[in-house]
VOPAGU-2260 file (C-alpha; in pm, 1 decimal, decimal comma):
REM VOPAGU-2260
SITE   aa  ch    i         X         Y         Z
SITE  MET   A    0      -0,6     -10,0       7,0
SITE  THR   A    1     135,0     318,3    -112,6
SITE  SER   A    2     -43,4     492,1     241,0
SITE  THR   A    3     278,5     354,5     423,2
SITE  LEU   A    4     537,3     540,6     174,2
SITE  THR   A    5     658,8     852,3     376,5
SITE  THR   A    6     993,9     909,5     256,4
SITE  LEU   A    7    1173,7     983,0     -83,0
SITE  PRO   A    8    1360,1     664,1     -69,3
SITE  GLU   A    9    1055,1     463,3     -50,8
SITE  TRP   A   10     884,5     643,3    -337,3
SITE  LEU   A   11    1171,8     626,1    -574,3
SITE  SER   A   12    1225,0     231,2    -457,5
SITE  TYR   A   13     833,4     197,5    -546,7
SITE  CYS   A   14     845,2     398,7    -871,9
SITE  GLU   A   15    1154,3     129,8   -1007,1
SITE  GLN   A   16     933,3    -160,3    -969,3
SITE  LEU   A   17     611,0     -42,6   -1145,2
SITE  HIS   A   18     685,1     -61,6   -1503,0
SITE  PRO   A   19     859,5    -353,4   -1706,7
SITE  LYS   A   20    1097,4    -136,1   -1875,4
SITE  ASN   A   21    1342,0     127,8   -1778,0
SITE  ILE   A   22    1243,7     334,1   -2072,9
SITE  ASP   A   23     894,8     342,9   -2277,5
SITE  MET   A   24     883,4     587,6   -2525,2
SITE  GLY   A   25     564,8     755,2   -2589,1
SITE  LEU   A   26     322,1    1015,2   -2433,0
SITE  GLU   A   27     -10,2     840,8   -2410,0
SITE  ARG   A   28      34,7     713,6   -2031,8
SITE  VAL   A   29     199,4    1003,8   -1883,3
SITE  ARG   A   30     -34,2    1231,7   -2064,7
SITE  THR   A   31    -336,3    1039,4   -1924,8
SITE  VAL   A   32    -225,8    1063,6   -1573,3
SITE  ALA   A   33    -127,7    1445,4   -1599,3
SITE  ASP   A   34    -471,3    1528,5   -1736,7
SITE  ARG   A   35    -636,2    1338,0   -1420,7
SITE  MET   A   36    -395,3    1544,9   -1223,9
SITE  GLY   A   37    -501,7    1880,3   -1388,9
SITE  LEU   A   38    -131,7    1969,3   -1438,7
SITE  SER   A   39     -67,4    2327,7   -1606,3
SITE  PHE   A   40     202,3    2605,3   -1568,7
SITE  ASP   A   41      98,4    2935,8   -1501,2
SITE  CYS   A   42     430,2    3103,5   -1640,1
SITE  PRO   A   43     647,9    3086,2   -1960,4
SITE  VAL   A   44     796,2    2746,8   -2016,9
SITE  ILE   A   45    1129,3    2704,0   -2175,6
SITE  THR   A   46    1221,0    2348,7   -2305,9
SITE  VAL   A   47    1604,8    2212,6   -2370,2
SITE  ALA   A   48    1668,7    1954,9   -2575,0
SITE  GLY   A   49    2002,6    1817,7   -2762,5
SITE  THR   A   50    2269,4    1558,1   -2715,3
SITE  ASN   A   51    2516,8    1803,1   -2516,5
SITE  GLY   A   52    2485,6    2112,5   -2350,3
SITE  LYS   A   53    2156,1    2103,1   -2212,2
SITE  GLY   A   54    2263,5    2116,6   -1829,7
SITE  SER   A   55    2499,3    2457,4   -1924,6
SITE  THR   A   56    2208,2    2593,4   -2105,8
SITE  CYS   A   57    1945,5    2542,3   -1831,2
SITE  ALA   A   58    2193,8    2671,2   -1580,0
SITE  MET   A   59    2288,4    3004,9   -1790,7
SITE  LEU   A   60    1923,0    3067,6   -1836,9
SITE  ALA   A   61    1828,4    3007,4   -1465,3
SITE  SER   A   62    2138,6    3242,7   -1369,3
SITE  ILE   A   63    2012,2    3530,6   -1593,0
SITE  LEU   A   64    1685,4    3527,7   -1498,2
SITE  GLY   A   65    1755,5    3481,0   -1128,1
SITE  GLN   A   66    1996,3    3801,2   -1163,5
SITE  ALA   A   67    1664,6    3971,9   -1341,8
SITE  GLY   A   68    1459,0    3902,4   -1003,9
SITE  TYR   A   69    1233,6    3600,8   -1149,2
SITE  LYS   A   70    1157,7    3309,2    -953,6
SITE  THR   A   71    1292,1    3023,1   -1165,5
SITE  GLY   A   72    1205,0    2647,1   -1141,7
SITE  VAL   A   73    1488,1    2402,2   -1337,4
SITE  TYR   A   74    1396,6    2032,7   -1414,3
SITE  SER   A   75    1704,5    1856,2   -1524,6
SITE  SER   A   76    1823,4    1495,2   -1512,0
SITE  PRO   A   77    1982,0    1264,8   -1419,1
SITE  HIS   A   78    2118,7    1390,3   -1078,5
SITE  LEU   A   79    2490,9    1352,6    -942,5
SITE  VAL   A   80    2451,3    1255,4    -609,1
SITE  HIS   A   81    2090,5    1328,9    -454,5
SITE  PHE   A   82    1738,3    1296,1    -659,9
SITE  GLU   A   83    1653,5    1648,7    -497,3
SITE  GLU   A   84    1887,8    1824,5    -740,0
SITE  ARG   A   85    1652,3    1746,4   -1034,1
SITE  LEU   A   86    1461,4    2046,1    -937,0
SITE  ARG   A   87    1605,5    2367,2    -855,1
SITE  LEU   A   88    1403,6    2666,2    -725,7
SITE  ASN   A   89    1582,4    2972,7    -730,9
SITE  GLY   A   90    1881,3    2777,1    -763,5
SITE  GLU   A   91    1854,7    2543,7    -441,9
SITE  PRO   A   92    1739,1    2177,6    -468,6
SITE  VAL   A   93    1386,0    2114,2    -369,3
SITE  THR   A   94    1311,7    1960,2     -25,1
SITE  ALA   A   95    1212,1    1580,3       1,4
SITE  ASP   A   96     913,0    1680,6     161,8
SITE  ALA   A   97     763,8    1846,4    -113,3
SITE  LEU   A   98     881,2    1579,0    -354,7
SITE  VAL   A   99     705,3    1329,0    -122,0
SITE  ALA   A  100     349,3    1513,0    -169,6
SITE  GLY   A  101     440,2    1549,8    -557,3
SITE  PHE   A  102     476,7    1126,4    -556,8
SITE  ALA   A  103     168,4    1105,5    -371,8
SITE  ALA   A  104     -18,5    1327,9    -599,1
SITE  VAL   A  105      90,4    1135,2    -897,9
SITE  GLU   A  106      17,9     791,5    -750,8
SITE  GLU   A  107    -346,5     916,0    -668,2
SITE  ALA   A  108    -426,1    1007,2    -990,1
SITE  ARG   A  109    -260,5     695,9   -1162,8
SITE  VAL   A  110    -488,0     428,7    -994,9
SITE  GLN   A  111    -811,3     645,3   -1040,9
SITE  GLY   A  112   -1030,6     426,1   -1251,9
SITE  GLU   A  113    -793,5     208,3   -1466,6
SITE  ALA   A  114    -446,5     211,9   -1314,0
SITE  VAL   A  115    -197,8     341,2   -1559,9
SITE  SER   A  116     170,4     190,9   -1565,4
SITE  LEU   A  117     449,3     457,8   -1542,3
SITE  THR   A  118     806,3     427,1   -1563,0
SITE  TYR   A  119    1031,5     575,5   -1278,8
SITE  PHE   A  120    1148,8     877,3   -1511,0
SITE  GLU   A  121     757,8     928,4   -1608,0
SITE  PHE   A  122     603,6     893,9   -1248,2
SITE  SER   A  123     916,6    1124,4   -1106,4
SITE  THR   A  124     890,7    1379,5   -1383,9
SITE  LEU   A  125     525,6    1435,7   -1308,2
SITE  ALA   A  126     569,3    1451,4    -932,1
SITE  ILE   A  127     835,3    1720,2    -994,9
SITE  PHE   A  128     570,8    1914,2   -1245,9
SITE  HIS   A  129     319,9    1895,3    -974,6
SITE  VAL   A  130     560,5    2058,6    -734,2
SITE  MET   A  131     657,8    2341,2   -1000,9
SITE  SER   A  132     287,8    2393,3   -1087,3
SITE  LEU   A  133     227,7    2488,7    -677,1
SITE  ALA   A  134     568,7    2709,3    -669,0
SITE  LYS   A  135     446,0    3027,2    -808,4
SITE  LEU   A  136     720,2    3035,0   -1059,1
SITE  ASP   A  137     778,3    3328,1   -1295,5
SITE  VAL   A  138     948,4    3102,0   -1506,6
SITE  ALA   A  139     988,8    2696,4   -1590,5
SITE  ILE   A  140    1322,7    2548,4   -1735,0
SITE  LEU   A  141    1256,4    2216,1   -1852,7
SITE  GLU   A  142    1574,5    1979,0   -1967,7
SITE  VAL   A  143    1449,5    1676,2   -2203,3
SITE  GLY   A  144    1548,8    1355,7   -2058,1
SITE  LEU   A  145    1573,0    1159,1   -2365,0
SITE  GLY   A  146    1539,4    1296,5   -2723,2
SITE  GLY   A  147    1216,8    1502,1   -2725,4
SITE  ARG   A  148     924,0    1426,9   -2936,7
SITE  LEU   A  149     807,3    1105,7   -2693,0
SITE  ASP   A  150     995,2    1222,1   -2376,5
SITE  ALA   A  151     777,1    1258,7   -2075,1
SITE  VAL   A  152     902,7    1646,4   -2053,7
SITE  ASN   A  153     693,5    1718,9   -2394,8
SITE  ILE   A  154     360,4    1701,7   -2244,7
SITE  ILE   A  155     418,2    2060,5   -2145,9
SITE  ASP   A  156     365,3    2301,4   -2417,5
SITE  THR   A  157     693,8    2496,2   -2472,5
SITE  ASP   A  158     689,2    2887,6   -2490,3
SITE  CYS   A  159    1042,9    2883,5   -2631,7
SITE  ALA   A  160    1232,3    2576,9   -2742,1
SITE  ILE   A  161    1625,8    2550,8   -2756,4
SITE  ILE   A  162    1779,9    2272,9   -2941,1
SITE  THR   A  163    2128,1    2260,6   -2874,1
SITE  SER   A  164    2408,9    2065,2   -3022,9
SITE  ILE   A  165    2326,0    1718,7   -3194,0
SITE  ASP   A  166    2527,1    1401,6   -3222,7
SITE  LEU   A  167    2521,0    1047,3   -3185,7
SITE  ASP   A  168    2422,1     905,9   -2864,1
SITE  HIS   A  169    2120,8     657,7   -2723,1
SITE  MET   A  170    2082,0     536,3   -3092,9
SITE  GLU   A  171    1912,2     220,6   -3008,4
SITE  LEU   A  172    1613,8     428,5   -2897,4
SITE  LEU   A  173    1659,5     775,2   -3095,7
SITE  GLY   A  174    1802,4     639,4   -3441,1
SITE  ASN   A  175    2150,3     593,0   -3580,5
SITE  SER   A  176    2206,0     923,2   -3763,5
SITE  ARG   A  177    2217,3    1262,2   -3695,5
SITE  GLU   A  178    1900,5    1317,3   -3923,0
SITE  ALA   A  179    1712,6    1057,6   -3719,6
SITE  ILE   A  180    1807,7    1199,5   -3362,7
SITE  GLY   A  181    1750,8    1562,5   -3497,4
SITE  PHE   A  182    1393,1    1467,2   -3571,6
SITE  GLU   A  183    1321,7    1333,0   -3240,5
SITE  LYS   A  184    1449,1    1643,1   -3073,7
SITE  ALA   A  185    1256,4    1849,0   -3287,2
SITE  GLY   A  186     958,8    1718,6   -3134,7
SITE  ILE   A  187     972,8    1985,9   -2854,9
SITE  MET   A  188     871,9    2263,2   -3108,3
SITE  ARG   A  189     528,5    2438,1   -3119,7
SITE  THR   A  190     357,0    2616,8   -3381,6
SITE  GLY   A  191     415,6    2989,0   -3378,5
SITE  ARG   A  192     640,5    2966,8   -3101,7
SITE  PRO   A  193    1037,7    3035,1   -3102,0
SITE  VAL   A  194    1268,4    2761,8   -3153,1
SITE  VAL   A  195    1664,1    2852,6   -3097,8
SITE  VAL   A  196    1880,7    2589,5   -3277,3
SITE  SER   A  197    2240,1    2653,7   -3125,4
SITE  ASP   A  198    2399,8    2388,2   -3327,9
SITE  PRO   A  199    2613,7    2547,0   -3614,1
SITE  VAL   A  200    2549,1    2249,8   -3819,1
SITE  PRO   A  201    2171,3    2118,3   -3768,9
SITE  PRO   A  202    2050,6    1822,8   -3922,3
SITE  GLN   A  203    1782,6    1914,4   -4206,6
SITE  SER   A  204    1538,5    1720,6   -4034,8
SITE  VAL   A  205    1530,2    1992,1   -3740,8
SITE  LEU   A  206    1511,8    2282,2   -4005,1
SITE  ASP   A  207    1251,3    2093,7   -4211,8
SITE  ARG   A  208    1029,3    2015,1   -3878,7
SITE  ALA   A  209    1023,0    2395,9   -3778,9
SITE  ARG   A  210     903,9    2481,1   -4125,8
SITE  GLU   A  211     663,6    2210,7   -4105,2
SITE  VAL   A  212     492,1    2313,9   -3775,9
SITE  GLY   A  213     533,8    2674,7   -3851,2
SITE  ALA   A  214     783,7    2785,5   -3558,8
SITE  ASP   A  215     981,5    3062,1   -3521,8
SITE  LEU   A  216    1326,5    2950,0   -3622,3
SITE  TRP   A  217    1615,4    3130,5   -3451,7
SITE  ARG   A  218    1911,0    2986,8   -3623,3
SITE  VAL   A  219    2283,1    3048,8   -3520,5
SITE  GLY   A  220    2459,7    3223,1   -3804,8
SITE  GLU   A  221    2124,9    3372,0   -3968,2
SITE  ASP   A  222    1908,1    3494,5   -3699,8
SITE  PHE   A  223    2199,7    3555,9   -3437,4
SITE  ASN   A  224    2558,8    3575,3   -3431,0
SITE  VAL   A  225    2862,2    3537,5   -3208,0
SITE  SER   A  226    3197,5    3722,4   -3207,1
SITE  GLY   A  227    3476,7    3768,4   -2959,9
SITE  ASP   A  228    3860,2    3748,6   -2880,4
SITE  LYS   A  229    4039,0    3626,7   -2590,5
SITE  GLN   A  230    3922,7    3866,0   -2327,0
SITE  GLN   A  231    3543,6    3914,7   -2427,0
SITE  TRP   A  232    3269,5    3818,4   -2658,8
SITE  GLY   A  233    2955,7    3978,2   -2797,3
SITE  TRP   A  234    2637,9    3866,5   -2940,7
SITE  ALA   A  235    2387,4    4030,0   -3199,7
SITE  GLY   A  236    2067,7    3924,0   -3319,6
SITE  ARG   A  237    1716,7    4044,8   -3428,3
SITE  GLY   A  238    1777,1    4406,7   -3309,5
SITE  ARG   A  239    1933,0    4319,9   -2979,7
SITE  ARG   A  240    2321,6    4360,5   -2937,4
SITE  TYR   A  241    2541,1    4275,3   -2619,6
SITE  SER   A  242    2888,1    4359,8   -2637,8
SITE  GLY   A  243    3189,1    4341,0   -2416,9
SITE  LEU   A  244    3060,3    4025,1   -2225,3
SITE  ALA   A  245    3267,9    3816,3   -1987,1
SITE  TYR   A  246    3286,4    3459,6   -2078,4
SITE  PRO   A  247    3056,8    3235,3   -1901,1
SITE  ALA   A  248    3200,3    3098,4   -1528,0
SITE  LEU   A  249    3144,0    2761,3   -1688,3
SITE  ARG   A  250    3483,8    2630,6   -1874,3
SITE  GLY   A  251    3508,1    2502,6   -2213,7
SITE  ALA   A  252    3523,6    2639,7   -2556,0
SITE  ASN   A  253    3180,8    2476,0   -2605,5
SITE  GLN   A  254    3009,7    2688,5   -2353,6
SITE  LEU   A  255    3013,4    2993,9   -2579,1
SITE  VAL   A  256    2750,9    2786,1   -2837,1
SITE  ASN   A  257    2532,4    2725,8   -2547,4
SITE  ALA   A  258    2568,0    3119,5   -2416,7
SITE  ALA   A  259    2452,8    3231,5   -2754,6
SITE  GLY   A  260    2157,1    3011,8   -2783,7
SITE  VAL   A  261    2058,7    3137,4   -2413,2
SITE  LEU   A  262    2073,3    3484,4   -2527,7
SITE  ALA   A  263    1852,3    3433,0   -2847,1
SITE  ALA   A  264    1612,0    3226,0   -2612,4
SITE  LEU   A  265    1584,9    3545,0   -2398,0
SITE  THR   A  266    1574,1    3790,7   -2688,5
SITE  ALA   A  267    1264,9    3591,2   -2818,2
SITE  LEU   A  268    1106,9    3619,8   -2482,0
SITE  ARG   A  269    1194,9    3973,9   -2411,9
SITE  GLU   A  270     803,0    4100,6   -2421,0
SITE  ARG   A  271     735,8    3836,4   -2146,1
SITE  LEU   A  272    1073,5    3812,5   -1969,6
SITE  PRO   A  273    1238,5    4118,8   -1967,0
SITE  VAL   A  274    1622,5    4091,5   -1850,5
SITE  THR   A  275    1854,3    4398,0   -1820,1
SITE  ALA   A  276    2200,3    4412,4   -1988,8
SITE  GLN   A  277    2346,8    4376,4   -1598,4
SITE  ALA   A  278    2134,2    4087,8   -1547,7
SITE  VAL   A  279    2283,7    3897,7   -1850,5
SITE  ARG   A  280    2647,4    3992,9   -1726,1
SITE  ASN   A  281    2608,3    3869,2   -1344,8
SITE  GLY   A  282    2400,4    3573,4   -1460,4
SITE  PHE   A  283    2693,3    3437,1   -1683,8
SITE  ALA   A  284    2978,9    3576,0   -1438,6
SITE  PHE   A  285    2789,0    3344,6   -1134,8
SITE  VAL   A  286    2666,7    3072,1   -1314,9
SITE  GLU   A  287    2765,5    2715,1   -1146,4
SITE  LEU   A  288    2705,0    2365,1   -1271,4
SITE  THR   A  289    2887,0    2081,0   -1103,6
SITE  GLY   A  290    3038,3    1827,5   -1326,6
SITE  ARG   A  291    3061,7    2036,8   -1655,3
SITE  PHE   A  292    3443,1    2071,3   -1707,0
SITE  GLN   A  293    3481,4    2164,9   -1365,9
SITE  ILE   A  294    3813,6    2240,6   -1250,0
SITE  VAL   A  295    3897,2    2179,9    -876,0
SITE  PRO   A  296    4223,7    2375,3    -752,2
SITE  GLY   A  297    4432,3    2139,8    -525,8
SITE  GLN   A  298    4729,1    1930,5    -548,4
SITE  PRO   A  299    4698,3    1742,6    -797,9
SITE  THR   A  300    4436,8    1922,9    -979,7
SITE  LEU   A  301    4107,9    1773,7   -1024,4
SITE  VAL   A  302    3864,8    1771,1   -1317,0
SITE  LEU   A  303    3504,0    1660,8   -1316,8
SITE  ASP   A  304    3322,0    1625,6   -1632,6
SITE  VAL   A  305    2987,8    1418,1   -1716,6
SITE  ALA   A  306    3101,4    1366,2   -2067,2
SITE  HIS   A  307    2960,9    1034,5   -2192,0
SITE  ASN   A  308    2934,8    1029,1   -2573,6
SITE  PRO   A  309    3220,0    1087,4   -2840,9
SITE  HIS   A  310    3096,2    1451,8   -2893,2
SITE  SER   A  311    3138,7    1563,9   -2559,9
SITE  VAL   A  312    3460,1    1349,6   -2483,7
SITE  ALA   A  313    3627,5    1519,1   -2778,8
SITE  ALA   A  314    3559,9    1871,3   -2624,6
SITE  LEU   A  315    3679,6    1745,1   -2318,5
SITE  ALA   A  316    3991,3    1656,9   -2497,0
SITE  ALA   A  317    3998,1    1994,1   -2656,9
SITE  ASN   A  318    3953,6    2162,3   -2308,5
SITE  LEU   A  319    4210,4    1949,0   -2134,2
SITE  ASP   A  320    4474,8    2036,9   -2412,1
SITE  ALA   A  321    4390,9    2412,1   -2363,1
SITE  MET   A  322    4489,4    2377,3   -1992,3
SITE  GLY   A  323    4844,6    2362,8   -2018,8
SITE  PHE   A  324    5130,7    2114,6   -1923,3
SITE  PHE   A  325    5079,2    1880,5   -1640,7
SITE  PRO   A  326    5358,0    1611,8   -1621,1
SITE  THR   A  327    5100,7    1321,6   -1601,7
SITE  THR   A  328    4738,2    1303,5   -1643,2
SITE  HIS   A  329    4509,7    1024,6   -1438,3
SITE  ALA   A  330    4154,6     935,2   -1579,4
SITE  VAL   A  331    3902,5     782,7   -1351,0
SITE  PHE   A  332    3650,0     646,0   -1628,7
SITE  GLY   A  333    3307,9     442,8   -1586,4
SITE  ALA   A  334    3051,3     419,6   -1872,8
SITE  MET   A  335    2734,6     270,8   -1971,1
SITE  ALA   A  336    2773,0     -53,4   -2170,5
SITE  ASP   A  337    2570,9     108,8   -2461,1
SITE  LYS   A  338    2810,8     349,7   -2539,0
SITE  ASP   A  339    3018,9     421,1   -2853,7
SITE  LEU   A  340    3335,7     329,7   -2650,8
SITE  ALA   A  341    3582,8     337,6   -2948,3
SITE  PRO   A  342    3574,7     690,1   -3056,4
SITE  MET   A  343    3562,9     814,7   -2705,6
SITE  LEU   A  344    3883,9     653,5   -2592,8
SITE  ALA   A  345    4033,9     710,8   -2905,4
SITE  LYS   A  346    3980,4    1124,0   -2890,5
SITE  VAL   A  347    4089,7    1147,9   -2531,9
SITE  GLY   A  348    4374,7     875,9   -2557,7
SITE  PRO   A  349    4655,9    1107,5   -2638,1
SITE  VAL   A  350    4612,6    1333,6   -2340,4
SITE  LEU   A  351    4547,8    1083,1   -2067,9
SITE  ASP   A  352    4865,3     883,1   -1930,6
SITE  ARG   A  353    4743,0     657,3   -1660,1
SITE  TRP   A  354    4350,6     490,0   -1656,6
SITE  TYR   A  355    4155,3     397,0   -1362,2
SITE  PHE   A  356    3879,7     221,1   -1494,4
SITE  THR   A  357    3576,1     162,1   -1276,8
SITE  ASP   A  358    3233,1     -27,8   -1221,5
SITE  LEU   A  359    2938,0     171,0   -1154,0
SITE  PRO   A  360    2603,3     135,5    -950,8
SITE  THR   A  361    2386,8      44,2   -1246,1
SITE  ALA   A  362    2319,6    -271,0   -1431,0
SITE  ARG   A  363    2362,6     -42,4   -1737,7
SITE  ALA   A  364    2727,4      21,0   -1697,7
SITE  ALA   A  365    3013,9    -150,2   -1861,3
SITE  SER   A  366    3232,4    -317,6   -1570,6
SITE  GLY   A  367    3555,0    -164,7   -1512,0
SITE  ALA   A  368    3728,2    -489,2   -1650,7
SITE  ALA   A  369    3543,8    -480,5   -1968,5
SITE  LEU   A  370    3629,6    -121,4   -2012,7
SITE  LYS   A  371    3976,1    -183,7   -1942,0
SITE  ALA   A  372    3979,9    -470,5   -2192,3
SITE  ALA   A  373    3811,1    -215,8   -2463,1
SITE  TRP   A  374    4099,7      11,3   -2398,3
SITE  GLU   A  375    4378,3    -249,0   -2431,0
SITE  ALA   A  376    4245,0    -354,3   -2747,7
SITE  GLN   A  377    4281,0     -16,0   -2918,2
SITE  ASN   A  378    4563,8     135,2   -2712,7
SITE  THR   A  379    4876,1     215,5   -2902,5
SITE  ARG   A  380    5075,3     393,1   -2632,5
SITE  LYS   A  381    5333,5     202,0   -2476,4
SITE  ASP   A  382    5367,7     466,3   -2212,1
SITE  ALA   A  383    5007,2     430,6   -2067,8
SITE  THR   A  384    4887,5     207,2   -1833,1
SITE  ALA   A  385    4548,0      62,0   -1712,7
SITE  ARG   A  386    4379,1     -86,2   -1378,9
SITE  SER   A  387    4009,0    -140,7   -1273,5
SITE  PHE   A  388    3832,0    -108,9    -954,3
SITE  ALA   A  389    3496,2    -167,9    -797,2
SITE  SER   A  390    3368,0     192,2    -739,6
SITE  PRO   A  391    3469,1     565,6    -868,8
SITE  SER   A  392    3586,4     644,1    -525,0
SITE  GLU   A  393    3827,4     357,2    -500,4
SITE  ALA   A  394    3944,1     437,9    -847,6
SITE  LEU   A  395    4015,5     823,2    -707,9
SITE  GLN   A  396    4182,6     720,6    -408,9
SITE  ALA   A  397    4416,8     499,8    -632,3
SITE  ALA   A  398    4509,8     784,1    -872,4
SITE  ILE   A  399    4563,6    1037,2    -561,8
SITE  ALA   A  400    4817,0     785,3    -425,0
SITE  ALA   A  401    4976,2     766,9    -746,4
SITE  ALA   A  402    4980,1    1109,1    -834,6
SITE  ASP   A  403    5258,6    1369,0    -813,5
SITE  PRO   A  404    5120,8    1724,6    -678,6
SITE  ALA   A  405    5165,2    1871,4   -1037,5
SITE  ASP   A  406    4971,6    1626,8   -1223,4
SITE  ARG   A  407    4596,6    1618,4   -1272,8
SITE  ILE   A  408    4307,7    1364,1   -1225,5
SITE  VAL   A  409    4004,4    1355,1   -1476,3
SITE  VAL   A  410    3706,7    1189,7   -1375,7
SITE  PHE   A  411    3437,6    1129,1   -1658,9
SITE  GLY   A  412    3248,2     907,5   -1840,7
SITE  SER   A  413    2891,2     925,5   -1672,7
SITE  PHE   A  414    2710,2    1106,9   -1413,8
SITE  TYR   A  415    2756,5     812,4   -1208,4
SITE  THR   A  416    3144,2     815,0   -1241,7
SITE  VAL   A  417    3111,1    1198,9   -1143,4
SITE  GLY   A  418    2858,5    1144,2    -867,2
SITE  GLY   A  419    3071,4     847,7    -708,2
SITE  VAL   A  420    3366,8    1092,4    -625,8
SITE  LEU   A  421    3138,3    1367,3    -501,9
SITE  GLN   A  422    2888,9    1137,2    -253,2
SITE  GLU   A  423    3098,1    1326,5      54,3
SITE  GLY   A  424    3125,8    1657,1    -124,4
SITE  ILE   A  425    3358,9    1827,9    -365,7
SITE  PRO   A  426    3712,0    1660,6    -296,8
SITE  ARG   A  427    3998,3    1898,4    -219,8
SITE  LEU   A  428    4309,2    1697,1    -314,6
SITE  GLN   A  429    4647,8    1696,2    -144,8
SITE  ALA   A  430    4899,9    1462,3    -268,5
SITE  THR   A  431    4969,5    1205,3       3,5
SITE  HIS   A  432    5315,0    1287,7       1,2
SITE  LEU   A  433    5298,9    1636,0      89,0
SITE  GLY   A  434    5199,8    1610,0     433,0
SITE  SER   A  435    4879,4    1705,2     592,8
């Protein structure tokens, strides 16, 4: 009986057992329950889809809109350490108590009349939407979990869609080409509403879908442009211009693509959500997002990145290369079994010297031993080494023990890998042979 469920862990455990599939694409079941709940949002909604850059885009939007004085709600997934991270209200994780009430509301509607089977993601998405609908938000920012067209997030009509970079990931569910994946992402567009496409070379399927539904297409290079030098950057598009902007606090060359899309969306929504130039500047300056090319100072330096597909790993490799010289780079790496490993390992191999492969606490993950075997099968560097471990924290401890103070340690490959080293908070490294 669900009346006995009183804690968030109990509800999450219950949700995991409700549906035979982990992922079940389609909106009919989740829409039925949402209709029974009377779910609706009384504020502008921005929906963000894409292969990479979604989380950073949502964080920048929330930071700028928060600086402008708006009450923001951001739904993103997955979480790194605590489930409550999936909903941030004014930058703070939601309380477990609020989520428990949300889960109870979903369950009450789910079993009305003929019971509806929901996946863990669908159930938790509806619970979070329920909490957001009661929070008196000025703006709701929704990150698509997977794809777009058939993702549970898409039951909410967006006022502005953003489609970030599109690349090959989740191909068993979304299709095995950028065109097929682009079509799925384009499912978040709505007739007459702006859609910002920040991918510089978008699949034709995205552009075709925008025309087909009559969305207001904002395309980088045509409707808005970015310029800059090493010190600052500028943005121009559709009657609005920003110049002399400091680079976003989120590191990495790829963040400028995301930032440009954010300014396009805010420009498209300026009549409903006006923001000042100062709010834009402060929003970019103060934005924070754990695990996105996050550099933690210490001895050795620690880099945390949730990069988990060839496109994002290529960006990570470029960003690591741009950091300057480190005698040795140690890599803690864990990944899902369905990932396209060969190009990921090939792209980042030249900048990583010592590998610490790890198991992850989910059935979907490849074992550390399997990852090590895959690496060995393609490794051509005689000076590189590899070991495998039972957990990300064990792998990190081994890397710390082996590293010199001037080295760096990179943790990447999955949200689970980064989350696994953050269980006790962000580690501040001090090489063991430095003394305390």
